[in-house]
C-alpha positions in Angstrom: 23.7 10.7 5.4 20.5 8.7 4.7 19.9 7.5 1.2 17.9 10.0 -0.9 14.2 9.3 -1.6 12.2 9.5 -4.8 8.5 10.1 -4.3 6.1 8.8 -6.9 2.5 10.2 -7.1 0.0 8.5 -9.4 -2.4 11.2 -10.6 -5.5 11.3 -12.8 -7.3 14.6 -13.4 -5.7 16.3 -10.3 -5.0 19.7 -12.0 -6.6 21.7 -9.1 -4.4 20.3 -6.4 -1.3 18.6 -7.9 0.9 21.7 -7.8 0.5 22.1 -4.1 1.0 18.4 -3.5 4.3 18.5 -5.5 5.5 21.6 -3.5 4.7 19.9 -0.1 6.6 16.8 -1.1 9.6 18.6 -2.4 9.9 20.4 0.9 10.1 17.1 2.9 13.5 16.3 4.4 15.3 13.6 2.4 13.2 13.9 -0.7 15.5 14.3 -3.8 12.8 14.2 -6.5 9.1 14.0 -7.0 7.8 11.9 -9.9 4.1 12.5 -11.0 2.6 9.7 -13.1 -0.1 11.3 -15.3 -2.4 8.3 -15.6 -4.6 9.3 -18.6 -5.6 12.7 -17.4 -7.9 14.8 -19.6 -7.0 18.1 -17.7 -3.8 20.0 -17.1 -2.4 17.7 -14.4 0.9 17.1 -16.3 1.5 20.8 -16.9 0.7 21.9 -13.4 2.9 19.2 -11.9 5.8 20.1 -14.2 5.5 23.8 -13.4 5.7 23.0 -9.7 9.0 21.1 -10.2 8.0 17.5 -10.6 9.3 15.1 -13.1 6.3 14.0 -15.1 5.9 10.7 -16.9 2.9 9.5 -18.8 1.1 6.1 -18.5 -2.1 6.0 -20.6 -3.1 2.5 -19.5 -5.7 2.8 -16.8 -4.9 1.1 -13.5 -3.0 2.0 -10.3 -0.5 -0.8 -10.9 0.5 0.5 -14.3 1.0 4.0 -13.0 3.0 2.7 -10.0 5.2 0.5 -12.1 5.9 3.4 -14.5 6.8 5.7 -11.6 9.1 3.2 -9.9 10.9 2.7 -13.2 11.4 6.5 -13.6 12.6 7.0 -10.1 16.3 7.8 -9.9 16.9 6.5 -6.4 16.5 3.0 -4.8 14.3 4.3 -1.9 10.9 5.1 -3.3 8.0 6.6 -1.4 4.6 6.0 -3.0 1.8 8.4 -1.9 -1.7 9.3 -3.1 -2.6 12.6 -4.6 -4.9 13.6 -1.8 -2.3 14.9 0.6 -4.7 17.5 1.9 -6.1 14.8 4.2 -2.8 14.1 5.9 -0.4 15.7 8.3 2.5 15.3 6.0 5.0 16.1 8.7 4.4 12.6 10.0 5.6 11.1 6.7 9.2 11.6 8.0 8.5 8.6 10.3 8.7 6.3 7.4 12.2 7.5 6.4 13.3 7.4 10.0 12.3 3.8 10.3 14.8 2.6 7.7 17.3 0.2 9.3 19.6 -2.7 8.2 17.4 -5.5 6.9 14.3 -3.4 6.5 13.1 -3.2 2.9 9.7 -1.6 3.3 7.9 0.7 5.8 4.1 1.0 5.7 2.5 4.2 6.7 -0.5 3.2 8.8 -3.3 5.8 9.2 -6.5 6.0 11.2 -9.8 7.2 9.8 -12.6 7.5 12.4 -15.2 7.1 9.6 -13.6 4.0 8.1 -13.7 0.7 9.9 -11.4 -0.7 7.3 -13.6 -3.5 5.9 -11.2 -4.5 3.2 -8.4 -4.9 5.7 -10.5 -6.7 8.3 -12.5 -9.0 6.1 -10.1 -9.8 3.3 -6.5 -8.6 3.4 -5.5 -9.5 7.0 -7.2 -13.0 7.0 -5.5 -13.8 3.6 -2.1 -12.8 4.9 -2.6 -14.8 8.1 -3.1 -17.9 6.0 -0.6 -17.3 3.2 2.1 -15.0 4.7 1.9 -15.2 8.6 5.2 -13.3 8.8 3.2 -10.2 7.9 0.5 -10.7 10.5 1.9 -7.9 12.7 0.7 -5.2 10.3 -2.3 -3.2 11.2 -2.8 -1.6 7.8 -1.1 -4.0 5.3 -2.9 -2.6 2.2 -2.2 1.1 2.9 -1.2 2.9 -0.3 1.4 5.1 1.5 4.8 3.4 2.0 8.5 3.7 1.5 10.5 0.8 0.0 13.8 -0.2 -1.5 13.1 -0.9 -5.2 16.5 -2.6 -5.7 15.2 -5.7 -3.8 12.3 -6.5 -6.2 11.6 -7.1 -9.9 9.3 -4.0 -10.1 8.7 -4.4 -13.8 6.7 -7.5 -13.0 4.2 -5.8 -10.7 0.5 -6.2 -11.3 -1.4 -3.5 -13.1 -4.3 -2.9 -10.7 -5.2 -1.9 -7.2 -3.4 -4.9 -5.8 0.0 -3.4 -6.7 0.6 -2.1 -3.1 0.2 -5.6 -1.8 2.4 -7.0 -4.6 5.3 -4.6 -3.7 5.0 -5.7 0.0 4.9 -9.5 -0.8 7.9 -9.2 -3.1 10.0 -7.4 -0.5 8.9 -10.0 2.1 9.8 -12.9 -0.2 13.2 -11.4 -0.9 14.0 -11.8 2.7 13.7 -8.2 3.9 11.7 -7.0 6.8 8.4 -5.1 6.5 7.9 -2.4 9.2 5.0 -0.1 10.0 4.8 3.4 11.5 1.8 5.6 12.4 1.3 8.5 10.1 -1.7 10.0 11.9 -5.4 10.4 11.7 -7.3 11.4 8.6 -10.8 11.7 7.4 -11.6 10.3 3.9 -14.6 11.2 1.9 -17.5 8.7 2.3 -17.1 5.6 0.1 -20.0 3.5 -1.2 -20.2 -0.2 -1.4 -19.3 -0.3 -5.1 -15.9 1.2 -4.3 -15.0 -1.7 -2.0 -16.6 -4.3 -4.3 -14.3 -3.3 -7.2 -11.2 -3.3 -5.0 -12.2 -6.6 -3.3 -12.5 -8.4 -6.7 -9.0 -7.2 -7.8 -7.4 -8.1 -4.4 -9.0 -11.5 -4.2 -7.9 -12.3 -7.8 -4.4 -11.2 -6.8 -4.2 -13.5 -3.7 -5.6 -16.4 -5.7 -3.0 -15.9 -8.4 -0.2 -15.9 -5.9 -1.2 -19.0 -4.0 0.2 -21.5 -6.6 3.4 -19.5 -7.1 4.5 -20.3 -3.6 6.5 -17.0 -3.1 8.1 -18.2 0.2 9.2 -21.5 -1.3 12.9 -21.0 -2.3 14.6 -22.9 -5.1 18.2 -24.0 -5.4 19.3 -25.3 -8.8 22.6 -27.4 -8.8 24.5 -28.3 -11.9 28.1 -28.6 -13.2 27.5 -26.2 -16.1 24.8 -23.5 -16.8 23.8 -25.2 -20.1 22.1 -28.0 -18.2 20.1 -25.4 -16.1 19.0 -23.5 -19.2 17.8 -26.5 -21.1 16.0 -28.3 -18.3 15.1 -26.0 -15.4 15.3 -22.3 -16.4 11.6 -22.1 -17.2 10.5 -23.0 -13.7 13.2 -21.0 -12.1 12.3 -17.9 -14.2 8.6 -18.2 -13.3 9.5 -18.2 -9.6 11.8 -15.2 -10.1 9.2 -13.3 -12.0 6.7 -13.8 -9.1 9.3 -12.5 -6.6 10.6 -15.8 -5.1 14.3 -16.5 -4.4 16.2 -18.8 -6.7 19.9 -19.8 -6.2 22.0 -21.4 -9.0 25.1 -23.3 -7.8 27.5 -24.1 -10.6 31.1 -25.5 -11.1 33.9 -23.0 -10.5 35.1 -21.6 -13.8 31.9 -22.3 -15.7 30.9 -19.6 -18.2 27.7 -18.2 -16.6 27.3 -15.3 -19.1 24.1 -16.4 -20.7 22.5 -17.6 -17.5 23.6 -14.4 -15.7 22.1 -12.2 -18.3 18.8 -14.2 -18.3 18.2 -13.7 -14.6 19.8 -10.2 -14.3 16.4 -8.4 -14.2 15.4 -10.4 -11.0 17.1 -9.2 -7.8 16.0 -12.4 -6.0 18.3 -14.5 -8.2 21.9 -15.3 -7.2 24.6 -17.4 -8.8 27.2 -19.1 -6.5 29.9 -21.7 -7.0 29.1 -25.3 -6.4 31.9 -25.5 -3.7 30.1 -22.8 -1.8 26.8 -24.6 -1.7 27.2 -25.9 1.9 27.3 -22.3 3.1 24.2 -21.2 1.2 21.7 -19.7 3.6 17.9 -19.3 3.1 16.0 -16.3 4.1 14.4 -16.2 7.5 11.0 -16.1 5.7 11.5 -19.3 3.7 8.6 -21.7 4.2 9.8 -24.5 1.8 12.8 -25.5 -0.2 13.0 -27.2 -3.6 16.4 -28.4 -4.8 16.8 -29.2 -8.5 19.9 -31.1 -9.4 21.8 -32.5 -12.4 23.0 -36.1 -12.2 26.5 -36.8 -10.9 28.5 -34.8 -8.4 25.9 -32.0 -8.5 23.2 -34.5 -7.3 25.4 -35.6 -4.4 25.9 -32.0 -3.3 22.2 -31.4 -3.7 21.2 -34.4 -1.5 23.5 -33.1 1.2 21.9 -29.6 1.1 18.4 -31.0 1.1 19.1 -33.3 4.0 20.6 -30.4 6.0 17.5 -28.2 5.5 15.0 -31.0 5.9 15.5 -30.8 9.6 13.8 -27.4 9.7 11.7 -27.1 6.5 9.6 -29.2 4.1 12.2 -30.0 1.3 11.7 -31.6 -2.1 14.6 -32.9 -4.3 14.0 -33.0 -8.1 16.4 -34.5 -10.5 17.0 -33.1 -14.0 16.4 -35.5 -16.8 19.7 -36.7 -18.4 20.6 -37.6 -21.9 18.1 -40.2 -23.1 16.4 -40.3 -19.7 12.8 -41.4 -19.5 10.0 -39.0 -18.8 10.1 -37.7 -15.3 7.3 -38.2 -12.7 6.7 -34.5 -12.1 5.6 -32.1 -14.8 5.7 -28.3 -14.1 4.0 -25.6 -16.1 6.6 -22.9 -16.7 4.1 -20.3 -18.0 5.7 -16.9 -18.5 9.1 -18.4 -17.7 9.1 -19.8 -21.2 9.9 -16.3 -22.6 13.1 -16.1 -20.5 14.1 -19.7 -21.3 13.5 -19.1 -25.1 15.7 -16.0 -25.1 18.5 -17.9 -23.3 18.3 -20.9 -25.6 18.6 -18.6 -28.6 21.8 -17.1 -27.2 23.1 -20.5 -26.3 22.6 -22.4 -29.5 20.0 -20.5 -31.6 17.4 -23.0 -30.5 13.9 -21.5 -29.9 12.0 -24.7 -29.2 10.5 -24.5 -25.7 8.0 -26.9 -24.3 5.3 -25.5 -22.1 6.3 -27.8 -19.2 9.5 -29.1 -17.6 9.8 -32.6 -16.2 11.8 -33.9 -13.3 12.3 -37.1 -11.3 11.4 -36.8 -7.6 13.6 -38.2 -4.8 11.3 -39.8 -2.2 13.5 -39.5 0.8 15.6 -36.3 1.0 16.6 -36.9 4.6 19.0 -39.7 3.7 
């Protein structure tokens, strides 16, 4: 039996139509629940949705992303379908195509629609060109920024999603960076109401800001941190690793067999793209098919030897960087990395480790010049 689906519907002042929308969604095959996110409505949207059988959650902060993030958090099932509240424009029978497109390795299915009145300026002039440069693996999508899609929320850190209109792109990029496939199905032809230039201007500003914010985070650049014990990771490299995880990138921690990983494990537990493996298993660690770069961060000693071997192996196929953790009394490294929001995760882990809350805003590393040797 296919996995059940939770449908989330962000809604603001939709009292006139939301009850019918909820009933249509509840009648869809495979749908186990409908979650309506009342995003600051001043009418009876919440009451109408609840009377129609929806679970209603409230998010008073304006912004599509805040509403979507709240809805995903409230959804009881991993497979979540996000739809707009204007279902009267769609042949909703075609939505089943998204559920039918689920397959092993697929983490998100976009619902692509066609509007004869809309030549998709945002898609043509901004979204697709940006993806072609930054995420070429998504270049096959005709409608990458559609707001109707089905995805597996267990693959991403959905609590970290952006709060504005770029949230649909953020979900997609996180699924892609996690190593899952993004598919697309046709959900038919619709006719939207006419949209003025100001509508697109506001969306373009938010989407451009989102792409610019993601560029330095290098979502497809995977990180492998190698150390004998997790304490070295927490003290010297957790800030950078956490920042990568918060953005949606993959980070692997390779540690000695038998090491107590409790504090580190709890620190990275909110991030599905984190994994902890044994140091002896490092040679078998595989990267995702979407990985564009690899950074290996290693402690001195046997961990560094294993890291050099891993780096050399992958250097035949990818750009690889090898960073060495500073040791006891080591001089300042030649690479300084801003850990930004990762400082919060590092601080909490240090407090659990030894009640230390001193966290510098940057972490420093030594860089190996030739990782192929």
